[in-house]
Structure formats: structure tokens, C-alpha cells
N, C-alpha and C positions, 0 to 999 in steps of 0.2 A: 503494500500498500503506500503509496506518496504521502510524503512529508506535508502536501497542502490535503491530502486528504483523512489524512489526519487529526489536521490541525481544523479542518470545516469539521469533521466528526466532533469532535469535545466541543468547537462551537455555537452545535447543532443539540448537543447531545439533552437528554431533558433532565440530566441532574447538573444542571451548568446554573448558576446561582449567581447573585450581586457578590456573594463575598471572591475575597481573590484568594486567586488560584496559585500556588509556585508548579513553572513550569519546567520540567527537567527538558533539557539538549542533551541527546545521547547521540556522539559519533565516533570513529572509533577512526575517526583521520590523525594519523602520529603525528603528521605534519605539521599541529597546532600545538606546543610545548604551553603549557597551562593555562589550556582553554578551561572554561568554569563551567561543570556539569549543570550547577543549576542557574536558573536566569535572577536576575533581578531586572525590578524596573524599569529602566531605559530612559536618558533623559532624551526625549524628543526634540528638546529646542535644540540639543548639538547638530540636529539635521534637516530642521524644520523653520519657517521665517513666514509669518504672515502674507510675505508676497507669493509664498509657492501655493495658495489658496485659488482655487475659480472657482464663479458661482453662474447659478444660474446658466449652464452649459447644456445648449442644444446638439444633440445627437441622436441618429435613431437607428445606430445600431450597434453592437459590440467595433465592430470595426471604425466605425465615424470616432468612437469614444477614445480608440487606442490613438488615431490618426490626432484628433484633438490633443492628447494627454503629449505626444512627440511634439507639435506644433510650439504646446505650453513649454515644454522643455527645453527648445530651441528660444523660443522668447528669453525665455529666463538667462541662458548658457548660449548666447550668439555661435560660441564653439562647437558647438555639437550638431549632427548633420542629422535631420528631421529626419529623412527617408529612410536613414537606417534606424533610427529608434524607432519609429514606427514598424519595421521590416521585423524587428528582433521583439517589438510586442508582440505581434501578430506567432512569429515562430514559438515561443514561451506558451503564448495562448493553445496550441496546438498538441505540443506538452502534456500539459494537464490547465485546466481552466484555472484561472484565481479567484475565480467568485467564493465566497466564501460562507455566504447567506443572508439573513436579513438585510437584504438589500444593498451589501458589500462586496466588495472585486477591491484584488490588492496587487492589480498587474505591474510586471518589475521589469527592468531589464539591467542587462550588464555591457558596459561598452569599453575599451582603451578608451575612446576620447572623454568620458565624465571622469574628472580630476576629483570628487568627493560623494559621499554618498550625502544623498538628497531623498526628499521625501518632497513629495506635491499631493494635494487634495484636492480631486476636482465634484463639485457638488451639482449633479445635473437635472435640470430642467425638470425634465419627466421621465420615470424611470423603461431600462431599455431590455431590451429579452438578451441577457449575459448566454444566457446555457439555456438548453431546451427547454427547465422548468423552473428557471430561477431568473427574478429581474433583480437590475442593478441601478441605482441611484448616486453611490456617493464609489468612486474611487481612489483608492489608498495609494501612490506610487513609486517605487523606491527608482531611482537611479543608482547604478551600483559601477563604483569601479572594475575596471580586467583590466590587472590583477586585483582582489582585494586582500589586505591585509585579516588578516584573522577572523574571517566570514562574520565582521564586524554587523552586517546586515541584521543578521540572525537573532539577535536578542534583540535588535530594533522592530524584526517580527515577530517577536515572542511577544515583547510589550505592547504593540497594537492586537495581540490574539489576546491578552487578557484584559484589553479595554474593552474588547468588542464584545467580551464573555458576563460585561455589568449591562444590564437591560437601562439604564437607567444613560449611559452613556451613548447606546446608539438611537433612544428616544432624542435625547438632545441633538445629537450629531445630524437627525434628520429632519429637525426642526429649526436648527439654526437658521438666523437669517443672514447673516454678514461673515468676512474672511475673521475679524475679532470673536466673536463668536464660536469656530470652530478653531481656532487659535488656540483659545483659553482649555477647549476641552483635551488637547492633547498635552499642557504645559503642565 
């Protein structure tokens, strides 16, 4: 079972509650000396700023939303190639969907042109069909450098997963009306 499927299953579990859960990252990667096995909540403000949020984005399909993400990333970081990012977003979705349930997806790309790990949040004006059975209205995207040191993005993914398991968080995220409200949720 893929990491994303395990994450989705944990998120969608009927046993999920608003209580904080301890997330354990298990790896067999001996190339990462001293990697923590127990994840702590990461400071998302290290990779996320209010400028990295787009509200009321119009997209009518998953492909259109991913294209917008690539355009948005290139607008924030002019050195990035929009078409390359878009292609990598599409390839990543073909490998396994990044949809997690509750209207949220975490599409992400890794590329050598990305200099620093960055999180983007895009709130769609209307939900779109992401998979055959699921709609999405919030995209939490990560731009990941290639190569990346110590798999640092995994700690941020874990933090996002823990936040999404809190029903109040998902509700507040879906009701947020502006960039500042969204940013405050991730602080």
C-alpha cells in the first residue's frame, strides 16, 4: 500500500478524532543518519507565507487546477519552468492520487530548479472532481528541491496530515474568506 493510501486511510478512519495523534515515520533508508522516527509538529511558516495562497481560483478539472498551480509557482518564483512543473504534477497524479478526502488534495512536485522547499495553498471557487469518487476544493501543494536533504518534506506532510485529522481545522479551512485566515490556520 502506498504512503498516500496509508495517509488517506488514517485521515478517513472512523476512529479519527480532534485529539492530537503521534505520527510515526518508518523508513529503511540507511542514508539518512539520525532521522527521527517520531514526527513532531513542524513549523509550517518555515516553508509557507501569506503570499503563497490563492483564493477563489476557477478550475473545471484536476488538470486545470494543476496547471494553475504550476502558473502560480512560476509567478512566485520566476526561475521555475511552468510547463515542467505542470508535467511533473500530472506525472505524480498518475503514480497515485494525492487526494486525501474532505475536499483536500496535496499535489507536489520535485525538480532541480526548485531552490527551497515551499508550500502553496490554493482554494478553488467551486469543488472539482479529482478522482472518480472524490471532489476537491483545497490544494495544499509542495515544491520540493531535487535533490532534497534528509527528506525534510515528509515532516511537513505529516504535520499537514495531523492538522487535517482535526475536524475543526478542515471546517475552518473550508470557511476561510481570505489569505490571512488561511495563513493563521497553518501557524
